[in-house]
C-alpha positions as CSV (number, residue, x, y, z in Angstrom):
1,M,-62.7,-63.4,-61.9
2,Q,-60.6,-64.0,-58.8
3,C,-58.6,-60.6,-59.6
4,D,-62.1,-58.8,-59.5
5,A,-63.0,-60.3,-56.7
6,D,-59.7,-59.4,-54.7
7,G,-60.0,-55.9,-56.1
8,L,-63.7,-55.6,-55.1
9,T,-62.5,-57.0,-51.5
10,L,-59.6,-54.3,-51.3
11,W,-61.9,-51.3,-52.7
12,W,-64.5,-52.4,-49.8
13,G,-61.9,-52.6,-47.1
14,R,-60.7,-49.2,-48.0
15,G,-64.1,-48.1,-48.2
16,S,-65.0,-49.3,-44.5
17,M,-61.9,-47.6,-43.1
18,T,-62.5,-44.6,-44.7
19,E,-66.3,-44.5,-43.6
20,G,-64.6,-45.5,-39.8
21,R,-62.7,-42.6,-40.2
22,L,-65.5,-40.4,-41.0
23,R,-67.4,-41.3,-37.9
24,A,-64.6,-41.0,-35.8
25,R,-64.1,-37.6,-36.8
26,R,-67.8,-37.1,-36.6
27,L,-68.3,-38.1,-33.3
28,A,-65.1,-36.2,-32.1
29,R,-66.6,-32.8,-33.4
30,R,-69.5,-33.8,-31.6
31,V,-68.1,-34.4,-28.3
32,G,-66.2,-31.2,-28.8
33,L,-69.0,-28.9,-29.4
34,W,-70.7,-31.0,-26.5
35,A,-67.9,-30.9,-23.8
36,P,-67.8,-27.1,-23.0
37,H,-71.4,-27.1,-22.2
38,R,-71.4,-29.9,-20.0
39,P,-67.9,-29.7,-18.0
40,R,-69.0,-31.8,-14.7
41,M,-69.9,-34.6,-16.8
42,V,-66.9,-34.5,-18.8
43,G,-64.8,-34.0,-15.4
44,A,-66.6,-36.8,-14.1
45,A,-65.7,-39.3,-17.0
46,L,-62.2,-38.4,-16.6
47,G,-62.3,-38.7,-12.9
48,L,-63.3,-42.3,-13.7
49,G,-60.9,-42.9,-16.2
50,A,-58.2,-41.6,-13.9
51,A,-59.5,-43.9,-11.1
52,L,-59.6,-47.0,-13.6
53,V,-56.1,-46.4,-14.7
54,V,-54.5,-45.9,-11.2
55,A,-56.7,-49.0,-9.7
56,G,-55.2,-51.0,-12.8
57,C,-51.5,-49.8,-12.1
58,G,-51.7,-50.6,-8.6
59,L,-52.9,-54.3,-9.1
60,A,-50.7,-54.9,-12.0
61,F,-47.9,-54.0,-9.7
62,I,-48.6,-56.6,-7.0
63,M,-48.7,-59.2,-9.8
64,T,-45.6,-58.1,-11.5
65,V,-43.4,-56.4,-8.5
66,Q,-40.9,-59.6,-8.4
67,S,-41.2,-61.8,-11.8
68,R,-41.0,-58.6,-13.7
69,P,-39.5,-55.8,-11.8
70,L,-38.8,-53.5,-14.5
71,V,-42.3,-53.6,-15.8
72,A,-43.5,-52.9,-12.1
73,V,-41.7,-49.7,-11.7
74,A,-43.2,-48.4,-14.9
75,L,-46.6,-49.4,-13.7
76,F,-45.9,-47.5,-10.7
77,L,-44.3,-44.6,-11.9
78,A,-47.4,-44.2,-14.6
79,A,-49.9,-44.6,-11.7
80,I,-47.9,-41.6,-9.5
81,V,-47.9,-39.2,-12.9
82,V,-51.7,-40.0,-13.2
83,G,-52.4,-39.4,-9.8
84,F,-50.5,-36.2,-9.3
85,T,-51.6,-34.7,-12.8
86,P,-54.8,-32.9,-11.3
87,M,-52.5,-30.9,-9.2
88,F,-50.8,-29.3,-12.1
89,V,-53.7,-28.6,-14.3
90,R,-55.4,-26.4,-12.1
91,E,-54.5,-24.9,-8.7
92,G,-57.4,-25.3,-6.3
93,M,-59.1,-27.5,-3.6
94,W,-60.8,-29.5,-5.9
95,S,-57.6,-30.5,-7.9
96,L,-56.0,-31.2,-4.8
97,A,-58.7,-33.5,-3.1
98,L,-58.6,-35.4,-6.7
99,A,-55.0,-36.2,-6.6
100,L,-55.3,-37.1,-3.0
101,C,-58.1,-39.6,-3.9
102,L,-56.0,-41.3,-6.7
103,M,-53.2,-41.4,-4.4
104,F,-54.7,-43.3,-1.8
105,L,-56.8,-45.4,-4.5
106,L,-53.1,-46.5,-5.7
107,L,-52.2,-47.5,-2.4
108,V,-55.4,-49.7,-1.5
109,A,-55.2,-51.5,-5.0
110,S,-51.8,-52.6,-4.4
111,L,-51.1,-52.6,-0.6
112,G,-54.5,-53.2,0.8
113,V,-55.6,-55.7,-2.0
114,S,-52.3,-57.8,-1.4
115,Q,-53.1,-58.1,2.2
116,A,-56.6,-58.9,1.4
117,V,-55.8,-61.6,-0.8
118,L,-53.3,-63.2,1.8
119,N,-56.0,-62.8,4.4
120,W,-58.3,-64.7,2.1
121,R,-56.4,-67.5,0.8
122,G,-52.8,-66.8,1.8
123,E,-51.0,-69.9,2.9
124,E,-48.0,-70.0,5.5
125,M,-45.0,-72.0,4.3
126,S,-41.2,-72.1,5.4
127,A,-38.8,-70.9,2.8
128,T,-35.2,-71.4,2.1
129,V,-32.7,-68.8,2.2
130,T,-30.7,-69.1,-1.0
131,K,-28.7,-65.7,-1.2
132,I,-28.5,-62.5,1.1
133,V,-27.6,-59.0,0.0
134,H,-26.2,-56.2,2.0
135,I,-27.8,-53.1,1.2
136,E,-25.9,-50.0,2.7
137,R,-27.7,-47.4,4.2
138,S,-26.6,-44.2,5.0
139,T,-26.3,-43.2,9.3
140,G,-29.9,-43.0,10.9
141,T,-31.6,-45.5,8.9
142,G,-30.1,-48.8,10.2
143,E,-28.9,-51.6,8.0
144,R,-31.0,-53.5,5.8
145,Y,-30.6,-57.0,4.0
146,H,-31.9,-58.5,0.8
147,C,-32.7,-62.2,1.0
148,T,-33.6,-64.4,-2.0
149,L,-35.7,-67.4,-0.9
150,R,-36.9,-70.4,-2.4
151,L,-40.4,-71.7,-2.0
152,P,-41.1,-75.5,-1.7
153,N,-43.0,-75.6,-5.1
154,G,-39.3,-74.4,-6.5
155,R,-40.5,-70.6,-7.2
156,T,-37.5,-67.9,-6.1
157,K,-38.9,-64.7,-4.3
158,F,-37.0,-61.7,-2.7
159,L,-37.6,-60.6,0.9
160,T,-36.5,-57.4,2.3
161,D,-37.2,-57.4,5.8
162,R,-35.2,-56.3,9.2
163,E,-36.8,-59.0,11.3
164,S,-36.8,-61.8,9.0
165,C,-33.8,-61.3,7.1
166,G,-31.0,-59.4,9.2
167,A,-27.6,-59.7,9.9
168,S,-27.7,-62.8,11.8
169,T,-29.7,-64.3,8.9
170,R,-27.7,-67.3,7.1
171,V,-27.6,-69.0,3.8
172,G,-29.6,-72.3,4.3
173,D,-32.0,-70.7,7.0
174,R,-35.8,-71.4,6.7
175,I,-38.3,-68.3,7.1
176,R,-41.8,-68.7,7.5
177,V,-43.6,-66.4,4.8
178,Y,-47.0,-66.1,3.6
179,V,-48.0,-66.5,0.1
180,D,-50.8,-67.0,-2.5
181,P,-50.7,-70.8,-3.5
182,Y,-52.0,-70.0,-6.7
183,N,-49.4,-67.6,-7.8
184,R,-51.8,-65.0,-8.6
185,L,-50.1,-62.5,-6.5
186,D,-46.2,-61.6,-6.7
187,F,-46.0,-60.8,-3.4
188,L,-45.3,-62.1,-0.2
189,N,-45.3,-61.4,3.6
190,A,-42.8,-62.3,6.4
191,T,-45.4,-61.2,8.9
192,A,-48.8,-62.4,9.1
193,P,-51.2,-60.3,7.1
194,W,-53.5,-57.6,8.6
195,P,-56.5,-59.5,9.9
196,W,-58.9,-56.3,9.6
197,L,-57.6,-55.7,5.6
198,T,-60.2,-58.4,4.5
199,P,-62.0,-58.4,1.0
200,P,-65.2,-56.5,1.6
201,V,-63.1,-54.0,3.4
202,V,-60.7,-53.4,1.0
203,G,-63.5,-53.8,-2.3
204,T,-65.6,-51.2,0.0
205,A,-62.5,-48.7,0.2
206,L,-61.8,-49.3,-3.7
207,G,-65.2,-48.2,-4.6
208,V,-65.9,-45.5,-2.3
209,L,-62.5,-43.7,-3.4
210,T,-63.4,-44.3,-7.0
211,L,-66.4,-42.8,-6.4
212,M,-64.9,-39.5,-4.4
213,A,-62.8,-39.5,-7.7
214,V,-65.5,-39.0,-9.9
215,V,-67.2,-36.4,-7.5
216,T,-64.1,-34.3,-7.2
217,A,-63.1,-34.4,-10.8
218,S,-66.4,-33.1,-11.8
219,R,-66.5,-30.4,-9.1
220,A,-62.9,-29.3,-10.2
221,A,-64.3,-29.3,-14.1
222,G,-67.1,-27.2,-13.1
223,S,-65.1,-24.9,-11.0
224,R,-62.8,-24.2,-13.9
225,Q,-65.5,-23.8,-16.3
226,D,-67.1,-21.0,-13.8
227,A,-63.6,-19.5,-13.2
228,L,-63.2,-19.5,-17.2
229,D,-66.8,-17.8,-17.6
230,R,-65.8,-15.4,-14.8
231,S,-63.0,-14.3,-16.6
232,L,-64.5,-14.0,-20.1
233,G,-67.5,-12.1,-18.3
234,S,-65.0,-9.3,-16.6
235,K,-63.0,-9.1,-20.2
236,S,-66.5,-8.3,-21.9
237,S,-67.6,-5.6,-19.0
238,L,-64.1,-4.2,-19.1
239,G,-64.2,-3.8,-23.1
240,H,-67.7,-2.4,-22.8
241,T,-66.6,0.2,-20.4
242,R,-63.5,1.5,-22.3
243,G,-65.9,1.6,-25.3
244,E,-68.3,4.1,-23.3
245,G,-65.2,5.8,-22.5
246,A,-64.0,6.5,-25.9
247,E,-67.3,7.5,-26.8
């Protein structure tokens, strides 16, 4: 009986997987048949997806930029690739506008959100310089230094700021910084956060840029479909003209 029960369970599991694959294929087929007739809706969905990916990468970047720099760099590069992809899909003003919307969305989701969080609940505290690394720069860009800081709670952060971390900075110096006390934000400022970047302002900017990305993606997809229809129409008319000439 136990063997029969195990066999029935295995058969039921395989049957469920097969049924799920069939449903997925049917859904994909329906979408494939429906999508060419609704290019603007498909474009809007793609624009929304791209906006969510870019904004998510920007938020994850400021949460991992110091603790997991390799992950942060990968997220930032992924956001840039997604943001610039529309420019290579089709040359046109709508694709350029979409790429610009996504790039501004990345800036707001990273730099803007970090400043808004520091304005909302950031705390000013004194950090101790534990290490200084001189970063060589070419002529004309000036010298820069990379300082390792130890916060009062024992956490280690990095700072590259010409005013707070420069040639006169020494190990043991104390620097005033602004950090997130809940450690949700892996980001710190050596200067006071921009007072006009508040959570409502940044939230509104994110919503407006997302809406612009959806609209421009919809218009770009519609423009592309219109160009394809015109191309097919011109080819068919040309073929019809040649046929009449042959007669």
